[in-house]
C-alpha positions as CSV (number, residue, x, y, z in Angstrom):
1,X,-19.0,5.9,16.6
2,X,-18.3,1.8,15.2
3,X,-21.8,-0.3,14.4
4,X,-21.7,-4.1,15.2
5,X,-24.0,-5.8,12.7
6,X,-24.7,-9.3,13.8
7,X,-24.6,-10.5,10.4
8,X,-21.0,-9.3,10.1
9,X,-18.7,-12.2,10.4
10,X,-15.5,-12.3,11.7
11,X,-12.8,-11.7,10.7
12,X,-8.9,-12.8,12.1
13,X,-5.4,-12.5,10.2
14,X,-2.0,-14.1,11.7
15,X,1.0,-15.2,9.6
16,X,3.8,-18.3,10.5
17,X,6.6,-18.4,9.2
18,X,7.8,-22.4,8.3
19,X,10.3,-24.0,10.5
20,X,10.0,-27.7,9.1
21,X,13.1,-28.4,8.2
22,X,11.5,-30.1,4.9
23,X,8.9,-27.1,4.0
24,X,4.9,-27.4,4.2
25,X,5.3,-31.0,2.9
26,X,2.6,-33.7,3.4
27,X,3.1,-34.7,6.9
28,X,2.5,-31.0,8.3
29,X,0.1,-30.1,5.5
30,X,-1.7,-32.6,7.0
31,X,-1.5,-31.6,10.8
32,X,-2.3,-28.0,9.6
33,X,-5.9,-28.9,7.7
34,X,-7.2,-31.3,10.5
35,X,-6.2,-28.5,12.5
36,X,-8.3,-26.0,10.7
37,X,-11.0,-28.6,9.8
38,X,-12.1,-28.6,13.9
39,X,-13.0,-25.2,13.3
40,X,-16.4,-23.3,11.4
41,X,-14.9,-20.8,10.3
42,X,-13.1,-20.6,6.6
43,X,-9.9,-20.1,6.7
44,X,-7.1,-19.6,3.8
45,X,-4.0,-19.3,3.3
46,X,-1.5,-16.8,1.4
47,X,2.0,-17.7,-0.4
48,X,3.3,-15.4,-2.7
49,X,0.4,-15.0,-4.8
50,X,-1.4,-18.5,-4.1
51,X,-4.5,-18.0,-1.7
52,X,-5.7,-21.6,-0.4
53,X,-8.2,-23.1,1.2
54,X,-7.0,-24.7,4.3
55,X,-9.3,-27.2,4.7
56,X,-7.7,-28.9,1.6
57,X,-5.1,-30.7,1.4
58,X,-4.4,-30.3,-2.2
59,X,-4.2,-26.9,-1.8
60,X,-1.7,-26.8,0.5
61,X,0.6,-29.0,-0.9
62,X,-0.4,-26.6,-4.0
63,X,2.0,-23.7,-2.1
64,X,5.0,-25.3,-1.9
65,X,6.3,-24.0,0.6
66,X,10.3,-24.3,2.2
67,X,11.3,-24.1,5.2
68,X,11.5,-20.0,5.9
69,X,8.1,-19.3,3.7
70,X,6.1,-17.2,5.1
71,X,2.2,-18.5,5.1
72,X,0.1,-15.6,5.8
73,X,-3.6,-17.3,8.0
74,X,-7.6,-15.6,8.0
75,X,-9.8,-17.1,9.3
76,X,-13.5,-15.1,9.1
77,X,-16.3,-16.8,10.6
78,X,-17.9,-16.9,15.0
79,X,-14.8,-19.0,15.9
80,X,-12.3,-16.8,13.7
81,X,-9.5,-15.8,15.8
82,X,-9.4,-19.2,17.4
83,X,-8.9,-21.1,14.7
84,X,-6.1,-18.7,13.7
85,X,-4.3,-18.9,17.6
86,X,-4.6,-22.9,16.5
87,X,-2.6,-22.2,13.9
88,X,-0.5,-20.9,15.0
89,X,0.7,-22.5,17.9
90,X,0.1,-26.0,15.2
91,X,3.6,-24.1,13.1
92,X,5.2,-23.3,16.7
93,X,5.2,-26.4,17.9
94,X,6.5,-28.0,14.0
95,X,3.5,-29.6,13.3
96,X,3.5,-31.4,15.7
97,X,6.3,-33.2,14.0
98,X,9.5,-35.1,15.3
99,X,12.5,-36.0,13.3
């Protein structure tokens, strides 16, 4: 039997692989930031041993993720699932960047 506590926050996880030729540089990082900040949930990104706030441009850039990097995404909050799904969709669409 599972017990639901209304004070517990929703958590949702996913991952994406960076497909942009130049990796997760400033332009795609800015798009990721815009997406993450449109949600109330706390969103974190993990690459290798680094865990950063997805609502921080400097944090995203610290990841220095090249093409092919697997980035784990985790969100906690009322709209956590929507936040993760939106970020994964954005990543699949190459962060809306066309070279």
